[in-house]
C-alpha positions as CSV (number, residue, x, y, z in Angstrom):
1,M,94.4,87.4,82.4
2,N,97.2,88.7,80.2
3,T,95.9,91.7,78.2
4,E,99.1,92.3,76.2
5,P,98.5,92.2,72.4
6,L,99.7,88.9,70.9
7,I,101.2,90.7,67.9
8,S,102.1,94.4,68.2
9,T,100.0,97.4,69.0
10,R,99.4,99.8,66.2
11,Q,97.4,103.1,66.1
12,S,94.0,102.3,64.6
13,P,93.0,104.6,61.7
14,E,90.1,106.9,62.4
15,W,87.8,104.9,60.0
16,V,88.1,101.7,62.2
17,T,87.5,103.3,65.6
18,D,84.9,101.4,67.5
19,M,82.6,103.9,69.1
20,S,81.2,101.3,71.4
21,S,84.5,101.1,73.2
22,T,85.7,104.7,73.2
23,N,89.2,105.3,74.6
24,G,89.8,101.5,74.7
25,E,87.4,100.9,77.6
26,R,85.1,97.9,77.3
27,N,81.7,97.7,79.0
28,I,82.4,94.8,81.3
29,L,78.8,94.6,82.5
30,R,77.5,94.5,79.0
31,D,79.9,91.8,78.0
32,L,79.1,89.7,81.0
33,S,75.4,90.0,80.5
34,S,75.7,89.2,76.8
35,A,77.8,86.1,77.7
36,M,75.2,85.0,80.2
37,W,72.5,85.4,77.7
38,R,74.4,83.4,75.1
39,R,74.8,80.6,77.5
40,K,71.4,80.9,79.1
41,W,70.4,77.3,78.3
42,L,73.6,75.9,79.7
43,I,73.2,78.1,82.8
44,G,69.6,77.1,83.3
45,A,70.3,73.4,82.8
46,T,73.3,73.5,85.2
47,T,71.3,75.4,87.8
48,A,68.3,73.1,87.6
49,L,70.5,70.0,87.9
50,C,72.5,71.3,90.8
51,F,69.4,72.6,92.6
52,G,67.5,69.3,92.0
53,L,70.4,67.3,93.4
54,S,70.8,69.7,96.4
55,A,67.0,69.6,97.1
56,A,67.0,65.8,97.0
57,V,69.9,65.6,99.4
58,V,68.4,68.1,101.8
59,T,65.1,66.3,101.8
60,A,66.7,63.0,102.3
61,L,68.7,64.1,105.3
62,P,67.5,62.5,108.6
63,P,66.4,64.9,111.3
64,V,68.9,65.7,114.1
65,Y,67.8,66.8,117.6
66,R,70.0,68.8,119.9
67,T,69.6,69.3,123.7
68,S,71.9,70.4,126.5
69,S,72.5,70.2,130.2
70,T,74.3,72.7,132.3
71,V,77.0,72.2,135.0
72,L,78.2,75.0,137.3
73,I,81.8,75.0,138.4
74,E,82.2,76.2,142.0
75,A,85.3,77.3,144.0
76,R,87.5,74.4,144.8
77,R,88.2,73.7,148.5
78,L,91.7,72.4,149.3
79,P,91.7,70.3,152.5
80,A,93.1,72.1,155.6
81,A,95.7,74.2,153.9
82,T,96.0,76.2,157.2
83,A,95.2,75.6,160.8
84,E,92.0,77.5,160.5
85,G,90.5,75.1,157.9
86,A,90.1,74.5,154.2
87,T,91.3,77.0,151.6
88,E,89.0,78.0,148.6
89,V,90.6,78.3,145.2
90,P,88.6,80.7,143.0
91,V,87.5,79.7,139.5
92,N,89.4,81.4,136.7
93,S,89.6,80.9,133.0
94,E,92.4,78.4,133.3
95,T,90.3,76.3,135.8
96,A,87.3,76.4,133.5
97,T,89.4,75.4,130.5
98,N,90.7,72.4,132.5
99,E,87.2,71.3,133.3
100,L,86.2,71.6,129.7
101,Q,89.0,69.2,128.8
102,V,87.8,66.7,131.6
103,L,84.3,66.8,130.2
104,Q,85.6,66.0,126.7
105,S,88.1,63.3,127.9
106,R,87.8,59.9,126.4
107,E,87.8,58.4,129.9
108,L,84.6,60.2,130.9
109,L,83.0,59.5,127.5
110,G,84.0,55.8,127.9
111,Q,82.0,55.7,131.1
112,V,79.0,57.2,129.4
113,V,79.3,54.7,126.5
114,R,79.5,51.7,129.0
115,H,76.7,53.1,131.1
116,L,74.3,53.5,128.2
117,G,75.6,50.7,126.0
118,L,76.3,53.1,123.1
119,E,78.9,50.7,121.6
120,R,75.9,48.7,120.2
121,D,74.2,51.8,118.7
122,P,75.0,52.4,115.0
123,T,74.5,56.1,115.5
124,F,77.8,56.3,117.4
125,N,79.6,53.1,116.3
126,R,80.1,53.5,112.6
127,E,81.4,49.9,112.3
128,L,77.8,48.7,112.8
129,R,76.5,50.7,109.8
130,P,76.2,48.7,106.6
131,S,78.3,49.9,103.6
132,L,76.7,51.5,100.6
133,L,77.5,48.5,98.5
134,G,76.0,46.2,101.2
135,T,72.8,48.3,101.3
136,L,72.4,48.1,97.5
137,T,73.1,44.4,97.5
138,G,70.9,43.6,100.5
139,E,73.8,42.4,102.6
140,A,73.1,41.8,106.3
141,A,74.2,44.4,108.8
142,P,77.3,43.7,111.0
143,E,76.8,41.7,114.2
144,L,76.4,43.6,117.4
145,P,79.6,43.6,119.5
146,A,79.8,41.9,122.9
147,A,79.3,43.9,126.0
148,G,82.6,45.5,127.1
149,D,84.3,45.2,123.8
150,E,87.0,47.8,124.1
151,Q,87.4,48.3,120.3
152,A,83.7,48.9,120.0
153,I,83.7,51.2,123.0
154,D,86.6,53.2,121.5
155,A,84.7,53.6,118.2
156,A,81.6,54.7,120.0
157,V,83.6,57.3,122.0
158,S,84.9,58.7,118.7
159,G,81.4,58.9,117.4
160,L,80.1,60.5,120.6
161,L,82.8,63.2,120.3
162,R,81.5,64.0,116.9
163,H,78.0,64.6,118.3
164,L,79.2,66.5,121.4
165,R,79.9,70.1,122.0
166,V,81.1,71.4,125.4
167,S,81.5,75.2,125.9
168,L,81.4,77.9,128.6
169,I,78.3,80.0,128.7
170,G,79.5,83.6,128.2
171,R,81.8,84.7,131.0
172,S,80.1,82.7,133.6
173,R,81.3,79.6,135.4
174,A,78.5,77.5,133.8
175,I,79.4,74.8,131.2
176,E,76.9,73.7,128.6
177,I,77.0,70.1,127.5
178,S,75.3,70.0,124.1
179,L,74.6,66.7,122.3
180,R,73.1,65.9,118.8
181,A,71.3,62.6,118.0
182,P,68.6,61.4,115.7
183,D,66.5,60.4,118.8
184,P,65.4,63.3,121.0
185,M,65.0,61.1,124.1
186,Q,68.4,59.5,123.5
187,A,70.1,63.0,123.2
188,A,68.6,64.1,126.5
189,R,69.6,60.9,128.2
190,I,73.2,61.0,127.1
191,A,73.6,64.7,128.1
192,N,72.2,64.1,131.6
193,T,74.2,60.9,132.1
194,M,77.4,62.7,131.1
195,A,76.7,65.5,133.6
196,E,75.8,63.1,136.4
197,L,78.9,61.0,135.8
198,Y,81.1,64.1,135.7
199,V,79.7,65.3,139.1
200,A,80.1,61.8,140.6
201,G,83.7,61.7,139.3
202,Q,84.3,65.1,141.0
203,I,83.1,63.6,144.4
204,A,85.2,60.5,144.0
205,R,88.2,62.5,143.1
206,R,87.8,64.8,146.1
207,A,87.5,61.7,148.4
208,A,90.6,60.2,146.9
209,E,92.5,63.5,147.3
210,T,91.4,63.7,150.9
211,R,92.6,60.1,151.7
212,E,96.0,60.8,150.0
213,F,96.3,64.0,152.0
214,N,95.6,62.3,155.3
215,T,98.2,59.6,154.6
216,W,100.8,62.2,153.7
217,I,100.1,64.5,156.7
218,N,100.2,61.7,159.2
219,E,103.5,60.5,157.9
220,R,104.8,64.0,158.0
221,L,103.5,64.6,161.5
222,D,105.5,61.6,162.8
223,E,108.7,63.0,161.3
224,L,108.1,66.4,162.8
225,R,107.4,64.9,166.3
226,V,110.8,63.2,166.2
227,R,112.5,66.3,165.1
228,A,110.8,68.5,167.8
229,R,111.9,66.1,170.6
230,A,115.5,66.2,169.3
231,S,115.5,70.0,169.3
232,A,114.2,70.3,172.9
233,R,116.8,67.7,174.0
234,A,119.6,69.8,172.3
235,V,118.5,72.9,174.3
236,E,118.7,71.2,177.6
237,E,122.0,69.6,176.8
238,F,123.6,72.9,175.8
239,R,122.3,74.7,178.9
240,A,123.7,72.0,181.1
241,A,127.1,72.1,179.4
242,Q,127.4,75.9,179.7
243,G,126.2,76.0,183.4
244,L,123.3,78.2,182.5
245,V,120.3,78.7,184.8
246,R,117.0,78.6,183.0
247,G,116.1,82.1,181.9
248,V,119.4,83.9,183.2
249,A,122.8,84.2,181.5
250,R,126.0,84.3,183.6
251,G,127.7,87.0,181.5
252,D,124.8,89.4,181.2
253,R,126.1,92.0,183.8
254,E,129.7,91.9,182.6
255,A,128.5,92.5,179.1
256,D,126.5,95.5,180.2
257,L,129.6,97.0,181.8
258,L,131.7,96.5,178.7
259,R,129.0,98.1,176.5
260,Q,129.1,101.2,178.9
261,E,132.8,101.4,178.6
262,I,132.6,101.1,174.8
263,A,130.3,104.2,174.8
264,E,132.8,106.2,176.9
265,V,135.8,105.3,174.7
266,N,133.8,106.1,171.6
267,Q,133.2,109.7,173.0
268,Q,137.0,110.0,173.6
269,L,137.7,108.7,170.1
270,T,135.4,111.3,168.6
271,A,137.3,114.1,170.5
272,A,140.7,112.7,169.5
273,R,139.6,112.6,165.8
274,A,138.5,116.2,166.1
275,R,141.9,117.3,167.5
276,Q,143.7,115.4,164.8
277,G,141.7,117.2,162.2
278,E,142.5,120.6,163.6
279,A,146.3,119.8,163.8
280,T,146.3,118.5,160.3
281,A,144.6,121.7,159.0
282,R,146.9,124.0,160.9
283,L,150.0,122.3,159.7
284,A,148.8,122.3,156.1
285,E,148.0,126.0,156.1
286,A,151.4,126.9,157.7
287,E,153.3,124.8,155.1
288,R,151.4,126.5,152.3
289,A,152.3,129.9,153.6
290,L,155.9,129.0,154.1
291,A,156.2,127.6,150.6
292,A,154.7,130.7,149.2
293,R,157.1,132.9,151.3
294,N,154.0,134.7,152.7
295,M,155.5,135.9,155.9
296,E,152.5,137.9,157.0
297,G,150.2,134.9,156.5
298,L,152.7,132.7,158.2
299,A,152.9,134.9,161.2
300,A,149.1,135.0,161.5
301,V,148.9,131.2,161.2
302,L,151.7,130.5,163.7
303,G,150.6,133.3,166.2
304,S,154.2,133.7,167.4
305,Q,155.2,137.0,169.2
306,T,158.8,136.4,168.2
307,I,158.1,136.2,164.5
308,Q,155.9,139.3,164.8
309,Q,158.8,141.3,166.5
310,L,161.3,140.0,163.9
311,R,158.9,141.1,161.1
312,A,158.8,144.6,162.7
313,Q,162.6,144.7,162.7
314,E,162.6,143.5,159.1
315,S,160.3,146.3,158.0
316,Q,162.5,148.9,159.8
317,I,165.7,147.6,158.3
318,A,164.1,147.4,154.8
319,A,163.0,151.0,155.1
320,R,166.5,152.1,156.1
321,Q,168.0,150.2,153.3
322,A,165.7,151.8,150.8
323,E,166.6,155.3,152.2
324,Q,170.4,154.6,152.0
325,T,170.1,153.4,148.5
326,A,168.3,156.5,147.5
327,L,171.0,158.7,149.2
328,F,174.3,156.9,148.6
329,G,173.5,154.5,145.8
330,S,173.7,150.7,145.7
331,R,177.5,150.5,146.1
332,H,178.0,152.5,149.3
333,P,179.7,150.6,152.2
334,T,177.0,151.6,154.6
335,L,174.4,149.8,152.4
336,A,176.3,146.5,152.7
337,A,176.1,146.5,156.5
338,T,172.4,147.2,156.3
339,S,171.8,144.3,153.8
340,A,173.7,141.9,156.1
341,E,171.5,143.0,159.0
342,L,168.3,142.5,157.0
343,A,169.5,139.0,155.9
344,D,170.2,138.0,159.5
345,V,166.7,139.0,160.6
346,R,165.1,137.0,157.8
347,A,167.1,134.0,158.7
348,R,165.9,134.2,162.2
349,I,162.3,134.4,161.0
350,Q,162.8,131.2,158.9
351,A,164.4,129.4,161.8
352,E,161.6,130.4,164.2
353,A,159.0,129.3,161.6
354,Q,160.7,125.9,161.2
355,R,160.7,125.4,164.9
356,I,157.0,126.1,165.2
357,L,156.2,123.8,162.2
358,A,158.1,121.0,163.9
359,S,156.0,121.6,167.0
360,F,152.8,121.3,164.8
361,R,154.1,118.0,163.3
362,S,154.7,116.6,166.7
363,D,151.2,117.6,167.9
364,L,149.7,115.9,164.8
365,R,151.7,112.7,165.4
366,L,150.6,112.6,169.0
367,A,146.9,113.1,168.0
368,R,147.1,110.2,165.5
369,E,148.7,107.9,168.1
370,A,145.9,108.8,170.6
371,E,143.2,108.1,167.9
372,A,144.8,104.7,167.1
373,G,145.0,103.8,170.7
374,L,141.3,104.6,171.3
375,T,140.3,102.7,168.2
376,Q,142.2,99.7,169.3
377,R,140.5,99.9,172.7
378,V,137.1,100.0,171.2
379,D,137.8,96.9,169.1
380,D,139.1,95.1,172.1
381,L,136.0,95.9,174.1
382,R,133.8,94.8,171.2
383,A,135.6,91.5,170.9
384,Q,135.1,90.9,174.6
385,V,131.4,91.6,174.3
386,A,131.2,89.2,171.3
387,R,133.0,86.5,173.1
388,L,130.7,86.9,176.1
389,G,127.6,86.9,173.8
390,T,128.5,83.7,171.8
391,V,127.1,81.4,174.4
392,E,123.9,83.5,174.7
393,V,123.5,83.5,170.9
394,Q,124.0,79.8,170.5
395,M,121.4,79.3,173.3
396,Q,118.9,81.5,171.6
397,D,119.4,79.7,168.3
398,L,118.7,76.4,169.8
399,Q,115.7,77.7,171.6
400,R,114.3,79.3,168.4
401,E,114.8,76.0,166.5
402,A,113.0,74.1,169.2
403,E,110.1,76.5,169.2
404,A,109.8,76.4,165.4
405,D,109.7,72.6,165.4
406,R,107.0,72.7,168.1
407,A,104.9,75.2,166.2
408,L,105.2,73.1,163.0
409,V,104.0,70.0,164.9
410,E,101.0,72.0,166.3
411,S,100.1,73.2,162.7
412,F,100.2,69.8,161.2
413,L,98.1,68.5,164.2
414,A,95.4,71.1,163.4
415,R,95.5,70.1,159.7
416,A,95.2,66.4,160.5
417,R,92.2,67.1,162.7
418,G,90.6,69.1,159.8
419,T,91.0,66.2,157.3
420,S,89.7,63.5,159.7
421,P,86.7,61.5,158.6
422,E,84.5,63.4,161.0
423,A,85.3,66.7,159.3
424,S,82.5,67.7,156.9
425,G,82.5,69.4,153.5
426,F,85.7,67.9,152.0
427,Q,84.0,65.2,150.0
428,A,81.7,67.8,148.3
429,A,82.3,68.2,144.6
430,N,83.3,71.5,143.1
431,A,80.7,71.1,140.3
432,R,76.9,70.6,140.4
433,L,74.2,69.9,137.8
434,V,72.1,73.0,137.6
435,S,70.0,72.3,134.5
436,R,69.0,68.9,133.1
437,A,68.5,68.2,129.4
438,V,65.0,67.7,128.1
439,A,63.9,66.0,124.9
440,P,63.4,68.6,122.2
441,R,60.2,68.7,120.1
442,E,61.6,70.2,116.9
443,P,64.7,68.9,115.1
444,Y,67.8,71.0,115.1
445,A,68.9,70.1,111.6
446,P,68.5,70.1,108.6
447,N,67.2,73.6,108.5
448,R,65.4,73.4,105.1
449,K,64.3,77.1,105.3
450,I,67.9,78.1,105.0
451,L,69.4,75.2,103.1
452,L,67.0,75.3,100.1
453,P,67.5,79.0,99.3
454,L,71.2,78.6,99.9
455,A,71.2,75.6,97.5
456,L,69.4,77.7,94.9
457,I,72.0,80.5,95.2
458,V,74.9,78.0,95.0
459,S,73.3,76.3,92.0
460,L,73.0,79.7,90.3
461,G,76.6,80.3,91.0
462,F,77.6,76.9,89.4
463,G,75.4,77.7,86.4
464,G,77.1,81.1,86.0
465,L,80.5,79.4,86.4
466,A,79.6,76.8,83.7
467,G,78.6,79.6,81.4
468,L,81.8,81.5,82.0
469,L,83.9,78.4,81.5
470,A,82.0,77.7,78.2
471,E,82.7,81.3,77.1
472,A,86.4,81.0,78.1
473,R,86.8,77.7,76.1
474,S,85.2,79.1,73.0
475,R,87.6,79.2,70.0
476,G,88.5,82.0,67.8
477,F,87.6,85.7,67.5
478,R,84.0,86.9,67.8
479,S,84.2,90.6,66.9
480,M,86.4,93.3,65.5
481,D,86.9,94.5,69.1
482,D,88.5,91.1,70.0
483,I,91.0,91.6,67.1
484,R,92.0,95.1,68.2
485,R,92.3,94.1,71.8
486,I,94.0,90.7,71.5
487,L,96.1,91.1,68.4
488,G,96.8,94.8,68.5
489,L,95.9,95.1,64.8
490,N,93.2,97.0,62.9
491,P,90.0,95.0,62.1
492,L,89.2,95.7,58.5
493,G,85.8,94.2,58.2
494,I,83.4,91.3,58.7
495,L,82.3,89.0,55.9
496,P,79.1,87.0,56.6
497,L,78.5,83.3,55.9
498,V,76.2,83.2,52.9
499,R,73.1,80.9,53.3
500,G,70.6,82.6,51.0
501,R,69.8,85.6,48.9
502,R,69.5,88.0,51.9
503,D,73.0,86.9,53.1
504,R,74.4,87.3,49.6
505,A,73.3,91.0,49.5
506,V,74.9,91.6,52.9
507,A,78.1,89.8,51.8
508,E,78.3,91.9,48.6
509,D,78.1,95.1,50.6
510,A,80.6,93.8,53.1
511,A,83.0,93.0,50.3
512,A,82.5,96.4,48.8
513,D,83.2,98.0,52.2
514,L,86.4,95.9,52.5
515,C,87.4,96.9,49.0
516,A,87.0,100.6,49.9
517,R,89.1,100.2,53.0
518,V,91.9,98.5,51.0
519,L,91.9,100.8,48.0
520,L,91.4,104.0,50.0
521,P,94.1,103.9,52.7
522,A,94.4,106.7,55.3
523,E,98.0,107.2,54.2
524,G,100.1,106.5,51.1
525,R,99.0,105.4,47.6
526,P,96.5,102.7,46.8
527,P,98.0,99.3,46.6
528,R,98.7,97.6,43.2
529,S,98.8,94.1,44.7
530,V,96.9,92.6,47.6
531,L,97.7,89.2,49.1
532,L,95.0,87.2,50.9
533,T,96.1,84.5,53.4
534,S,94.9,82.8,56.6
535,A,96.2,80.6,59.3
536,M,94.4,77.4,58.2
537,P,92.6,76.1,55.2
538,G,88.8,76.4,55.0
539,E,88.6,80.0,56.3
540,G,87.0,81.5,53.3
541,K,90.2,82.8,51.7
542,T,89.3,82.0,48.1
543,T,85.7,83.3,48.4
544,T,86.9,86.5,49.9
545,A,89.5,87.0,47.2
546,Q,86.9,86.5,44.5
547,A,84.5,88.9,46.3
548,L,87.2,91.5,46.7
549,A,88.2,91.2,43.0
550,R,84.6,91.6,41.8
551,A,84.1,94.6,44.1
552,A,87.2,96.3,42.7
553,A,86.2,95.5,39.2
554,G,82.8,97.0,40.0
555,R,84.6,100.3,40.6
556,G,85.9,100.2,37.0
557,L,89.4,98.9,37.8
558,R,91.3,96.5,35.7
559,V,91.6,93.6,38.2
560,L,93.6,90.3,38.0
561,L,92.7,87.5,40.4
562,M,95.7,85.2,40.7
563,D,95.5,81.8,42.3
564,A,98.9,81.4,44.1
565,D,97.7,78.4,46.2
566,L,99.6,75.8,44.1
567,R,99.1,73.1,46.7
568,G,95.3,73.3,46.6
569,S,93.0,71.5,44.2
570,P,91.6,73.3,41.2
571,N,89.0,75.8,42.2
572,A,86.8,78.5,40.6
573,A,89.8,80.8,40.1
574,S,91.5,78.2,37.9
575,G,88.8,78.3,35.4
576,G,89.4,74.6,34.7
577,E,92.4,75.4,32.5
578,A,95.6,73.4,32.8
579,S,97.9,76.4,32.0
580,G,98.4,78.8,34.9
581,L,100.9,80.3,37.4
582,A,102.9,77.1,37.8
583,E,103.6,77.0,34.0
584,V,104.5,80.6,34.0
585,L,107.0,80.1,36.8
586,R,108.5,77.1,35.1
587,G,108.9,79.3,31.9
588,A,106.6,77.0,29.9
589,T,104.3,79.8,29.0
590,K,104.1,83.5,29.2
591,A,102.0,85.3,31.8
592,E,99.8,87.1,29.3
593,D,99.1,83.7,27.6
594,A,98.1,82.1,30.9
595,V,95.6,84.9,31.9
596,R,91.9,84.3,31.2
597,H,89.2,86.9,31.0
598,D,85.9,86.5,32.7
599,P,83.5,88.9,31.0
600,E,80.6,88.1,33.4
601,A,82.6,89.1,36.5
602,G,84.5,91.8,34.6
603,L,88.0,90.7,35.7
604,W,91.0,88.6,34.6
605,L,92.0,85.3,36.1
606,L,95.4,83.6,36.4
607,P,94.7,80.1,37.6
608,A,97.2,78.0,39.7
609,G,98.0,75.6,37.0
610,A,99.3,72.1,37.4
611,S,102.2,71.5,39.9
612,R,103.7,68.7,41.9
613,G,104.0,69.1,45.7
614,S,107.7,68.7,45.7
615,E,108.3,71.7,43.4
616,V,105.7,74.2,44.9
617,S,108.2,75.7,47.4
618,R,110.9,76.0,44.7
619,L,108.5,77.7,42.3
620,L,107.1,80.2,44.9
621,T,110.5,81.1,46.2
622,S,112.2,81.6,42.8
623,E,113.5,84.9,41.4
624,R,111.1,84.6,38.5
625,L,108.1,85.0,40.8
626,E,109.0,88.7,41.6
627,K,109.5,89.4,37.9
628,V,106.1,87.9,37.0
629,L,104.4,89.9,39.8
630,E,106.0,93.1,38.6
631,Q,104.9,92.4,35.1
632,L,101.3,91.8,36.1
633,E,101.2,94.9,38.3
634,R,102.2,97.0,35.3
635,G,99.4,95.5,33.3
636,Y,96.6,95.8,35.8
637,D,95.2,98.4,38.3
638,L,95.0,95.8,41.1
639,V,96.3,92.2,41.4
640,V,94.5,90.1,44.0
641,I,96.6,87.2,45.1
642,D,94.9,84.1,46.6
643,A,97.8,82.6,48.5
644,A,98.1,79.4,50.5
645,P,97.6,79.4,54.3
646,A,100.4,81.0,56.2
647,L,101.2,77.9,58.2
648,V,101.5,75.7,55.1
649,G,105.1,75.4,54.0
650,A,107.1,78.5,53.0
651,D,104.9,79.4,50.1
652,I,104.0,82.8,51.4
653,W,107.4,84.2,52.2
654,R,108.3,85.7,48.8
655,L,104.7,86.6,48.0
656,A,104.2,88.5,51.2
657,R,107.4,90.4,50.8
658,H,106.5,91.6,47.3
659,A,102.8,92.4,47.8
660,D,101.8,95.9,48.7
661,Q,99.4,94.7,51.3
662,T,98.6,91.4,53.0
663,L,95.1,90.9,54.2
664,F,95.0,88.3,57.0
665,L,91.7,86.3,57.2
666,T,90.4,84.3,60.2
667,R,87.2,82.4,60.4
668,W,84.7,83.6,63.0
669,M,84.7,81.6,66.2
670,H,86.7,78.8,64.6
671,T,90.5,79.2,64.4
672,P,92.2,79.3,67.8
673,R,93.6,82.6,68.8
674,S,97.1,81.2,69.4
675,T,97.1,79.7,65.9
676,V,96.1,83.1,64.4
677,A,98.9,84.8,66.3
678,T,101.5,82.3,65.2
679,A,100.5,82.7,61.6
680,L,100.5,86.5,61.8
681,R,104.0,86.4,63.3
682,Q,105.2,84.3,60.4
683,V,103.6,86.7,57.8
684,L,105.2,89.7,59.5
685,A,108.5,87.9,59.7
686,A,108.4,87.3,56.0
687,G,108.1,91.0,55.5
688,G,104.4,91.2,54.8
689,R,102.7,94.6,55.3
690,V,99.5,93.7,57.2
691,P,97.0,96.6,57.4
692,G,94.6,94.5,59.4
693,V,92.6,91.4,59.9
694,V,89.2,90.3,58.3
695,L,86.7,88.1,60.1
696,T,85.1,85.7,57.6
697,M,82.2,83.2,57.6
698,V,80.4,85.1,60.3
699,D,77.0,83.5,61.4
700,T,74.8,86.6,61.2
701,R,72.1,85.2,63.4
702,K,74.4,84.2,66.3
703,N,76.5,87.3,66.0
704,A,73.4,89.5,66.3
705,R,72.8,88.0,69.7
706,Y,76.3,88.6,71.1
707,G,75.9,92.3,71.8
708,H,79.1,93.4,70.2
709,G,79.3,96.8,68.6
710,D,79.8,95.4,65.1
711,A,76.7,93.1,65.5
712,V,74.5,96.0,64.4
713,M,75.6,95.2,60.8
714,F,73.6,92.0,61.1
715,S,70.7,93.3,63.2
716,P,67.0,92.6,62.2
717,A,66.7,96.2,60.9
718,M,69.7,95.6,58.5
719,Q,68.2,92.3,57.5
720,R,64.9,93.9,56.7
721,Y,66.8,96.6,54.7
722,Y,68.3,94.1,52.4
723,A,65.1,92.1,52.2
724,D,63.0,95.1,51.2
725,G,65.6,96.4,48.8
726,R,65.3,99.9,50.2
727,R,66.8,102.1,52.9
728,S,64.8,102.6,56.1
729,R,65.3,104.7,59.1
């Protein structure tokens, strides 16, 4: 529900704060209980009607009996899956679910219907039941169908499905077949027949499977026998073609010799690869030392006595050269001879190193050639062994194929013997009836001990719903709290509907209270002019204007009551005079001449005067209206303007803009809330200053029962107060 105000939220003055809904919170439980109490007769009648109908239906329901039989699903035996015999397939959830579907299949249920003749029973064949109209008119029931009528059987199967429930019992392998029927004996008979036909069907299916398996295995056995004979014949033909003796191969000894030679050559190949590795490493190390000019490392790698001797000479010559350089200097002739001698020694070292490296390279080449030769020899020997073994391998393949075909024939022979008619156990069903259904003594439904209290609860719910719907459909506003919450405006007061002297006293006090709120605002000066309007005619607008004017006059104020509803018929405010506001606005008379004094009420009256409907809008929107209102405000303390309804033409636009305050009136529980909101928007759009809304024509007796906070003003204690004419505590 939308709780946004229909107009605009304004801060309520302190003197209109509703203490029963402090901080804007409403007592939902209180409101709900009050609404239920207001609609108690509707709730009671709805509850009684619903419960009576429900009780009649429950009582008229025919009794229904339910019984059940139990079938146990056992491990399924597959015929001779191996040579040793049959194979058992364990029962799992999938197997149990499959059996549930079989039990609920239309094929099995059709067998039950045919066996028991249920197609002629109206309980299961709805087509045999007379229609409601036929029952009321006494029309004869439909004729029974002929035996074996497929359409009737199909209808009975559908009816049987509606009365049937098949389910697993817990986590066991037992299946419960439960059936409901108006006849207890019939329910037990159908449940047992269904279980018996299911078990018989299992046996028949097992026999059919065995026959099909025997046919297939015999055909397959004939094919395998032909294949085994062909395999054996191929072995003998290959042996004869290759000149083989049964059990001995001609090339077995030669193949053994070749394998022995291969082992020896492999040993030589391993040694050759080791020598090649050593030669490769030695050559690489020598080349690195030579490239780095590391003569000491090169001599160590090469292990040459010649290089070692040349290195010793090089050291001696180098020492002599250094000594000569120190004695004679770097340009002495002796030093040149020494340098030439040193260069010659070093050249000899390089030449010797290159010679040895060439020898290393030659050794590496020879090692690689030896390895390659041995590798080729091994490959040749292996090829010879492979060629010698080809015949043997082919022979072995043919023998294995022949043996496999012979073993397959023996296996199928064993399975054929296991599925022969003499073998026992293969026609046994994988389900058995473990519990037969018995006719119940007590009906399963309807359970009146549960249905009747439930019907009462539901009826109470419908009664409460009817009360809430009636409350929701009620028109208008009920309380000042509704005005504050829905419109977002201040509620200024409540004016009761006057029926007698007691109501008149209450109404006078309510009018005085409204006058006090209007003349004593929380902020600003008291208004000089107050406009009264409503959304629709007949909302007590004129009566309220008169009461407000009398209350203000009772305070000693000089009050003018002006009837600005030029479209309405003459009323009490007009005083029965022809001259009034219409004539003043036309300029036919002056305002002071049109005003009449009512000495009994103590106020002055300006009647509406005589006007035609076509000129009302022109008169009320003329510039002269504002001048007349200003003149009247200067001559009186308060001008009370009884205006036309806000939704009638544009009469209120200039009046609302000029008046100091505009009191908006709405009839209690009468004018729709949306209509009130529309009228208020129009008043505000015209520039009216609306301090709040007044509820009029309130039925004090009904309002006192509604439980609102403002209902205390019309409580029995307040009524006694006005009746006794004194205050009481």
